[in-house]
C-alpha positions in Angstrom: 0.0 0.0 0.0 1.5 3.3 -1.0 1.7 6.4 1.2 -0.7 9.3 0.4 0.9 12.1 -1.6 2.4 15.1 0.2 -0.4 17.3 -1.0 -3.1 15.0 0.4 -1.2 14.6 3.7 -1.0 18.4 4.0 -4.7 18.7 3.3 -5.4 16.0 6.0 -3.3 17.9 8.5 -5.1 21.2 7.7 -8.4 19.4 7.8 -7.6 18.0 11.2 -6.8 21.5 12.6 -9.9 22.9 11.2 -12.0 20.0 12.5 -10.6 20.5 16.1 -11.7 24.2 16.0 -15.1 23.4 14.5 -15.8 20.8 17.1 -14.8 23.2 19.9 -16.9 26.0 18.5 -19.9 23.7 18.2 -19.3 22.3 21.6 -18.8 25.7 23.2 -21.6 27.7 21.5 -24.1 25.0 20.6 -23.7 22.2 23.2 -22.5 23.8 26.4 -19.3 21.7 26.5 -21.4 18.6 26.6 -19.1 16.7 24.2 -16.3 16.7 26.8 -18.0 13.7 28.5 -17.0 11.5 25.6 -13.3 11.7 26.6 -11.3 8.7 27.9 -12.7 7.4 31.2 -10.1 5.0 32.6 -11.1 1.4 33.0 -14.7 2.1 32.2 -16.1 0.2 29.2 -17.9 3.3 28.0 -14.6 5.2 28.3 -13.1 3.2 25.5 -14.9 5.4 23.0 -12.7 8.2 24.2 -9.6 6.5 22.8 -10.9 7.6 19.4 -12.8 10.7 20.3 -10.6 12.4 23.0 -8.1 14.0 20.6 -10.9 15.9 18.9 -12.4 17.3 22.2 -11.0 20.2 24.2 -11.8 22.0 27.3 -12.2 25.5 25.8 -10.5 27.7 23.2 -7.3 28.1 25.1 -7.0 24.3 25.3 -7.6 23.8 21.6 -5.2 26.6 20.7 -2.5 25.1 23.0 -2.8 21.8 21.1 -3.5 23.2 17.5 -0.4 25.3 17.2 2.2 22.6 18.1 0.0 20.0 16.3 0.3 22.0 13.1 4.0 22.7 13.4 5.2 19.3 14.5 2.6 17.6 12.3 3.9 19.5 9.3 7.5 18.3 10.1 6.4 14.7 10.5 4.4 15.1 7.3 7.6 16.2 5.4 9.9 13.6 6.9 7.7 10.6 7.5 4.4 8.7 7.4 2.1 11.3 9.0 -1.0 9.1 9.0 0.6 6.1 10.6 2.5 8.3 13.2 -0.9 9.9 14.0 -2.6 6.5 14.4 0.3 5.0 16.5 0.4 8.1 18.8 -3.3 8.5 19.2 -4.0 4.9 19.9 -1.1 4.5 22.3 -1.9 7.7 24.1 -5.6 6.7 24.5 -4.9 3.1 25.5 -2.2 4.0 28.0 -4.5 6.7 29.5 -7.4 4.3 29.7 -5.3 1.6 31.4 -3.3 3.8 33.9 -4.9 7.1 34.5 -6.8 7.6 37.8 -10.3 6.1 37.9 -13.2 8.5 37.8 -11.2 11.0 35.6 -12.0 12.2 32.1 -9.3 12.9 29.6 -9.6 15.1 26.4 -7.3 16.8 24.0 -4.8 16.2 21.2 -1.7 16.5 23.3 -1.0 12.8 22.9 -0.7 13.4 19.2 1.6 16.4 19.8 4.0 14.4 22.0 3.7 11.5 19.6 5.0 13.7 16.7 7.7 14.9 19.0 8.7 11.3 19.9 8.8 10.4 16.2 11.0 13.4 15.3 13.3 12.7 18.2 13.8 9.1 17.3 14.4 10.0 13.7 17.0 12.6 14.6 18.8 10.1 16.9 18.8 7.5 14.1 20.1 10.0 11.6 22.7 11.2 14.2 21.5 14.8 13.7 22.6 16.2 17.0 21.3 19.7 16.3 17.7 18.5 15.7 18.1 16.0 18.6 18.9 18.9 20.9 16.0 20.9 19.6 13.5 18.1 20.1 14.9 17.4 23.6 14.5 21.0 24.5 10.9 21.0 23.2 10.2 17.8 25.1 11.5 19.5 28.3 9.3 22.5 27.7 6.2 20.3 26.9 7.0 18.2 30.0 7.2 21.3 32.3 3.9 22.6 30.8 2.2 19.3 31.3 3.5 18.5 34.8 0.4 20.0 36.5 -1.9 18.6 33.9 -4.2 15.7 34.7 -3.3 13.7 31.6 0.4 13.3 31.7 -0.5 9.7 30.8 -1.6 10.9 27.3 1.7 12.8 26.9 3.9 9.9 27.9 2.0 7.2 25.9 1.6 9.4 22.9 5.4 10.1 22.9 6.0 6.3 23.1 3.7 5.7 20.2 5.6 8.2 18.1 8.9 6.6 19.0 7.5 3.2 18.0 6.2 4.6 14.7 9.6 5.9 13.9 11.1 2.4 14.5 8.4 0.8 12.4 8.9 3.2 9.6 12.7 2.5 9.5 12.2 -1.2 9.4 10.4 -1.0 6.1 13.1 -1.0 3.3 10.5 -0.1 0.6 11.2 3.4 -0.9 8.3 5.7 -0.5 8.2 8.4 -3.2 5.7 11.2 -2.9 
């Protein structure tokens, strides 16, 4: 199966960012933040739906902005250097599953930060594999900044497991010797 063209991947990333904003606008102005209840609810059967839905839900405009900006920037870099769709799937599923399994019971987790840290994990592993120490330093600094920002957040689980998903996606991508022209 061939990888989608660079143009299509760019359109998908832009569509994702627009969709995040559209969902938050609808939720805020039309639904009174009622969509937030569809987040990840750890170890609750009903909470499994949040693994797929949580990245699209945010707790207000500041939250969606805090995710959309790094999602666009890091997502674009992943898109240019790797398989954006599979990195998104790996990161989103691992962030969601890890959060569902290990986050505190009775909590509800929403937001796209697992994707953001997944993209960062992918880029970091790629730069380490390429021995590009300048980029490695940049990604480590960004990881430190994201880690400090997220230390008071409820869902550090999403950050950690999203990052791990991105690292795994980078390893999976490198193990495939098939050239992938755009």
